[in-house]
DRENNU-369755 format. One record per residue: residue in three letters; x, y, z of N, C-alpha, C in turn. Coordinates in steps of 0.1 Angstrom, whole numbers, plus 5000, padded with zeros to 4 digits. Example, Ala and Ser with C-alpha at 12.3 -4.5 7.8 and 13.67 -1.06 7.14 Angstrom:
REM residues 2
Ala513249435078512349555078513249675078/Ser512849785071513749895071512950005079/
This chain:
REM residues 351
Met373281054104372681134094373381104081/Glu372681094070373381044057373981174050/Ser374881154043375581254035374681324027/Gln374581464025373781514016374281514000/Asn375581474000375881473986376081353981/Pro375581343967375781193962377181143959/Ser377181023958378480963957379080963941/Phe379981053939380681083927381981003925/Asp382080953912383180893907383981003899/Pro385281043906385681153897386581113884/Ile386380993880387080953868386180873859/Thr384880893861383780833852384380843835/Asp384180743830384680733814386080773812/Ala386780763824388180793820389180683828/Thr388780563821389380433828390880453829/Ala391280423842392580423847392980293847/Lys393980263838394680093840395780113848/Thr395480113861396280133874397180033877/Gly397880043886398879953889400380023890/Glu401179963899402480023902403380033889/Glu403079963879404079963867403080063856/Gly402180123859401280183851402180333846/Ser401880373833402480493827401480603823/Glu401780693821400980833817399880763804/Asn400480693797399680653785398580573789/Asp398380503801397480423806396180493809/Val396180603811395180673818394280783805/Cys393180753804392280843795391880963800/Val391981073794391581183801391081283788/Pro389681273788388881313778388981463778/Ile388881543766388481673765387281693761/Tyr386581753769384981773766384581913763/Ser383581923752382882053749382082103761/Ser381682223760380982283772379482203774/Ser378882173762377682093763377881953768/Glu378981883765379381773771379581763787/Val379981853790380681893805379181893813/Leu378581973807377081963813376381863814/Gly376481773803375581663802376281563813/Lys377681553816378181463825377881503839/Leu377881623840377381703855375881643858/Gln375081683848373781663851373281483851/Glu374381423845373981273845374381233861/Lys375181293868375581263880374381273890/Trp373581353889372281383895370981293893/Lys370981223881369881143877369581053887/Ser370680983892370380873903370080913916/Val370081033918369781093931368281093934/Lys367681033943366381023945365681153949/Lys366381223960365981363962367081463962/Ile366981563954367881663953368081743967/Pro369281733973369481793985369381953987/Tyr369882003974370082143973368982203963/Pro367782233965366482273956366882403951/Ala367682493955367882613947369182673951/Met369782763941370982833945370882983939/Tyr371583083944371583203940373183223936/Ser373583303927374983333921374983453917/Ser375583563921375883703915376583703902/Ile377383583901378183563888377483563876/Phe376183503879375183483864373783563871/Gly373783633883372783713886371383653887/Gly371383563892369883483894369983343901/Ile368883283900368683153908368683043898/Thr369382923901369282803894368482693902/Leu367782623897367082493901367982363900/Asp368882383890369682263886370682223895/Pro370982143902372082133911373582103903/Ser373382063891374682053883375282193880/Leu374582283880374982423877375382513890/Met375282443902375382503915376982493917/Val377582573911379182593913379782743914/Ile381082723917381682863919382882853912/Pro383382973907384482983898385682943904/Ile386582863899387882813906388782923908/Asp388783043902389683163905388983243915/Asp387783203921387183293933387983293943/His388383403949389483393960388683323972/Met387583313974387083243986387683103985/Val387683043971388082893969389582873972/His390382963966391882923966392583003978/Arg391983113984392583173992391783204007/Gly390683144006389883154017389483304022/His389183384011389083504016387483524011/Gly386783504025385283494023384583484038/Ile383383514037382583474048381283414046/Phe380683364055379183314054378483314065/Asp377083274064376383264077375283174071/Thr374183134081373183044077372083084086/Ala370983054080369483084087368682974086/Met368082914096367182804093365882814088/Ile365582714082364182724075363282604083/Val362282664090361582594099360182604095/Asn359482484090358082514088357782604080/Gly358382654067357782754061358382884064/Tyr358982904073359583034082361183034080/Leu361483144078363183174080363283234096/Tyr364083154102364383184115365483264120/Glu365283384126366483484128367383524115/Leu366583544105367283584092368083704096/Asp367283814101367883944101368883944113/Thr368983864121370083854131371183804123/His371083694118372083624108372783714100/Leu372083794092372283864082373183994087/Asp372584044099373584164108374884094109/Arg374883974115376383924119377083904106/Phe376583864095377283834082377683954077/Leu377084074078377684204074378984244084/Arg378784214095379784234107381184164101/Ser380784074100381883974094382784004083/Ala381984054071382384084059383084214063/Ser382884304071383584414072384884394080/Lys384984294089386084254096387184174085/Ala386584094076387284044065387584134053/Lys387084234053387484334041386884304030/Val385784244029384884194017383784304018/Ala383684374005382684484002381684383997/Ser380284404002379084343994378884423981/Pro378484323972378184383957376884443960/Phe375884423970374484473969374384523983/Pro373484633986373084663997372484574007/Arg372184594020371684484028370284434024/Ser369584534021368084524017367984434005/Thr368984453995368884363984369384233988/Leu370584213995370784074000369783994007/Arg368984074015367784024023366883974013/Thr366284034002365384023993365783903984/Ile367183903979367583763973367383643981/Leu367783653994367683524001366183464003/Val365283574005363883544006363383483994/Lys363583553984363283493970363783353968/Leu364983333971365683203968365083083976/Ala364483123991363883023999362683003992/Ala361883103987360683083982360682993968/Ala361683013962361982943949362182793951/Ser362782763962363382623966362182543968/His360982613974359782513979360182433991/Cys361282463997361682394010361082454022/Lys360382354029359782384041360682374054/Lys361582284052362482264065363782214060/Gly364982314067366282284061367082424066/Ser367982464057368882574060369082674047/Leu369182774050369682884039371182934043/Arg371982894033373482934036373783024025/Tyr374583114032375083224022376583264024/Trp377183314013378683354014378883484006/Leu379783534009380183674005381883654002/Ser382183663990383683643988384283763983/Ala385683753981386383863974386283853959/Gly385583733954385083723938386083663931/Pro385883613919386983573912387783683904/Gly388583633898389483723892390883693886/Asp391683633896392983563893393283483904/Phe394783413906395083343915396183373924/Leu396083523922397083593934396583613948/Leu397483633956396983673972396183783971/Ser396483903967395484013970394484003958/Pro393184073965391984043957391884183947/Ala393084263944392884363937392584343922/Gly392884233919392684173904390884133905/Cys390384123915388984083912388084203910/Pro387484183897386684303894385484353905/Thr384984243910383984263920383884153931/Ser383284183942382784063952381883973946/Ala381683863952380583783948379683733960/Phe378483703956377383663967377183523961/Tyr376983423968376383303968375383253979/Ala374383183975373683143984372883003981/Val372582933990371982793986371182753995/Val369782673992368982594001369582464002/Ile369482414014369782284016368582234024/Asp368082134017366782064023367281954035/Asp366681964044367381894056366081874067/Asp365681744069364581724078364881704091/Phe365581814096366281814111365181824120/Ser365481764133364581784144365381804156/Gln364481814167364881874181365881754185/Cys366981794190367981684196367781664210/Lys367381554213367481514229368081404233/Glu368781344225369581244230371181294233/Gly372081244243373181284246374281244239/Val375281314240376381294231377681304237/Lys378781244235380181284241380981374237/Ala381781444245382581554238383981534243/Ile385081594238386381584242387081724245/Thr387981734249388681854248389881884238/Ser389581954228390281954216391781984218/Thr392681914212394281944211394682034200/Val393682054192393882154178393982284182/Pro394982374181394882514185393782594177/Met393182664186391882724183392382874175/Lys391482924167391783054161392083144171/Thr392783254168392983384176391383454175/Pro391283524185390183614185389683694172/Gln390583754166390483834154389683754141/Phe390183604141389483534132388283454137/Ala388283414153387383354157385883424159/Thr386083544160384783624161384283674147/Met384883634137384183664124383883524119/Lys382683494112382283384106382883374093/Asn384383334091384683314078384983194075/Val385283164063385483024055386482944060/Asn387583004065388782934070388682844082/Tyr387982734078387582634088388482504090/Leu389582524086390582404088390882364103/Pro390782464112391082404126389882364131/Asn388882404125387482344131387182204126/Val387682184112387382054107388381944114/Leu389582004116390481894125389881874137/Ser389681964144388781954158387781854158/Lys387081844147385681774146386281664145/Met387281604133387681474133388381424144/Glu389081514152389881454163388881414174/Ala387681454173386481404183385981274176/Glu385881264164385181154159386081044158/Glu387381064157388380944161388380914174/Lys387880964182387680914197386580874200/Gly385580874193384280814195383180924201/Ala383781034199382781174204382181244192/Phe381081314198380481394186381081524182/Ala381881584192382481714189383381744200/Ser384281844198385181884207384782014215/Ile385682054224385482184230386782254230/Trp386882364227388182444229388382504240/Val389682524245390082604259390982684254/Asp390882834260391982944250392982924259/Asp393983004257395383024263395183064277/Asp394083124280393983164296393383064303/Gly393082944297392482834305390982834306/Tyr390282934299388882954297388282854287/Ile386882804290386382744279386182834269/Ala385882784256385982874244384482844237/Glu384582744229383482704220383682564212/Gly382782514206382982384199383482434185/Pro383582324175383982364162383282434155/Asn381782434157380882504149379482524157/Val379782524172378582544180379182614194/Asn378282684200378682724211378182614223/Val378682644234378682544246378082664257/Ala377382574265376782614276376482524289/Phe376582574301376482484311375582524323/Ile375282434333374082454342374782394354/Ser375282494364375882464375374982374385/Lys375382334396374782264406373782354414/Ser374182484412373182554418372082624408/Lys372082564398370982604385371382714379/Glu372682764378372982894369373282824356/Leu372682904347372982894332374182974329/Leu375282934321376283004321376982954307/Leu377283074298377983054284379183134286/Pro380183084278381483164278381183314272/Lys381983404276381883534270382083514255/Phe381683634247381983624233382983704227/Asp383883744237384883824231386083754226/Lys386083624227387183554220386883474210/Ile385283444210384783334202383483384193/Leu382983324183381883364176380783394183/Ser380083494182378783554189377683464182/Gly377483344188376383264182375083324183/Cys374183314171372983374171372083314179/Thr372083164178371083074188371683084200/Ala372883114204373283124218372683244225/Arg372783384216372283474223370683474221/Arg370083424213368783414216368283324228/Leu369183214232368983144244369183214256/Leu369983314256370283424267368983494268/Ala368383544257367283624258365983544264/Leu365883414258364683334263364783274278/Ala366083244281366183174293365783244306/Pro365683354308365083444317363683404323/Lys362983344313361683274314361583164326/Leu362883094324362782994333363383024348/Val364083144348364383214361362883244369/Glu362083314359360983374365359983254372/Gln360083124364359283004368360182944380/Gly361382974385362082924394362682784391/Ile362982774380363482654372364982654373/Leu365582784369366982834369367082954380/Ser368182934385368583044395369083174388/Ser369783174376370383284369370883254356/Val370983354348371583324334372483434332/Gly373683394326374683504320375783444314/Thr376883524310378083494306379283494314/Gly380383444312381483474320382683394317/Asp383683384324384983314322384583184330/Ile384883074323384482934327385982854326/Thr386482824336387682734334387182594331/Leu388182494327387782374325387282284336/Glu387882304349387482244359385982274363/Gln385782404362384282444365383282374355/Ala383482374342382782324332382782194332/Lys383682104337383581954336382781924352/Gly382782014360381981994370380582044373/Ser380182084360378882104360377782014362/Ala376482054364375481944367375081904353/Glu375081984344374581964328375582044320/Ala375582004308376382074298375582064284/Met375982134274375182124262375882214250/Tyr375582144239376082244225374982324222/Val375182454216374182534212374582574197/Gly373282554190373682584174372482594168/Ser372482644157371182674149370482554143/Gly370982434141370182314134370082214148/Leu370582254159369982154171368882154178/Pro368482274183369282414186369982374199/Ile369782254209370582224219370682074217/Leu372182054217372581914222372981864234/Pro372381784241372881764255374381674254/Ile375181724264376581664266376581574278/Ile376581434276376481354289377781304293/Ala378881314286380281284288381281364281/Trp382281374288383381484286384781404288/Asp385681394277386781294280386781194287/Glu385781124285385480974289385080974303/Gln384481104309384081114321382781174321/Pro381681134328380481174329380281324334/Val379281384327378981534331377781524339/Gly377881544353376681544362376681364365/Asp375381334364375181184366375181104351/Gly375681174340375981094328374781094321/Lys373581174324372281144316371781274312/Val371081284303370381404297369681474307/Gly369881594312369481674322367981734320/Ala367281744330365881804328365881944324/Leu366982024329367182174327367482164312/Thr368582094307368882104293367682104283/Leu366681984287365781964280364782084280/Ala364582124293363682254294364282384285/Leu365582404285366082494276365882464260/Ser365982324256365782284243364482304238/Asp363382284249362082314246361782454241/Leu362382534251362082684248362682724237/Leu363782694232364382744219363482654209/Trp363282534210362582484199361282554194/Glu360482574206359082634205359382784199/Asp360282864202360582974194360782964180/Met361482854177361882834162360482784156/Ile359682734161358482674153357182774155/Ala356982834166355982904169356083024178/Gly357383094177357683194184357083334176/Pro357383434183356983564177357483584160/Glu356583674152357183664140358383804138/Thr358583844150359583944149361083854148/His360783734151361983664148361783534138/Arg360783524131360283444121359883514110/Leu360183494096359883564086359083434077/Arg357883464075357083364066357583384051/Ile357983254045358483224033357383274022/Pro357583364015356283374003356383283992/Tyr356283143993356583043984355683093969/Met356583083959356383103947355282983940/
């Protein structure tokens, strides 16, 4: 997948006559006026064929911008320099917002745990998100939104922040159903404690390092195992397993993030039990040995919605091929995303 961000040169027009023998006089550091800064930022986007972020909302200026050069966050926002903020995402699928209300409910639960008060009531947040999606004209992608302690100063406490801040951006991404298998590893990066793992906060350094660890070993992503030896989750996805007796089992959500897509999977999968394709569906404690001994394994997340795992720590999962039951579950979720009941899909009123 190509990067969504254009390639930026951070020292454009500030030529550094570098070298081991360089001095501070060798580097040109211009001082720009506000109009010149804006011009420089806009210039960076002129060569981009397709703008990946068609619209952003910011409570700082209280509206929507369609100019990617203005999609910025104040440097003294406590989410930037202290990590005091939370976020969530809803997928845009064929002109609909999928599971927006479910994600928004989790968003506000995370905000309560992180002690970040919203500047708006839930109904206003929802209206802003729907209007932002409409203004973007994006038909497929994602809607990501953040709630931060807000800008104010560079201290540890948010007491000096006049008000919290709400940001949201639409990301244009022509994602599709994942059917190819990937490799996974067991992460050696310590996972978050339950207090932080169960809220969707912006402190993602463990997640980033876990993902990088997997990529360095030629895998797609990692899987965490908690201190009790039970399977937890991936760096930004849940995991699920199908036993040799065709039981679908996901880790309990008491120590990990309660994945909206994972919970939707648990709600839909009983259809396959009724058809005799699966024997049961549930959550529970899963040991590493049990998980690796599964017939099939998968990552579960909003933009996938299911990604088959065919190898784990260089050993095949099941027969090392994408399993039929995994694909059946993937089809079930994908169909729900593109044509499911409108109780879970909100039609975007494009402007």
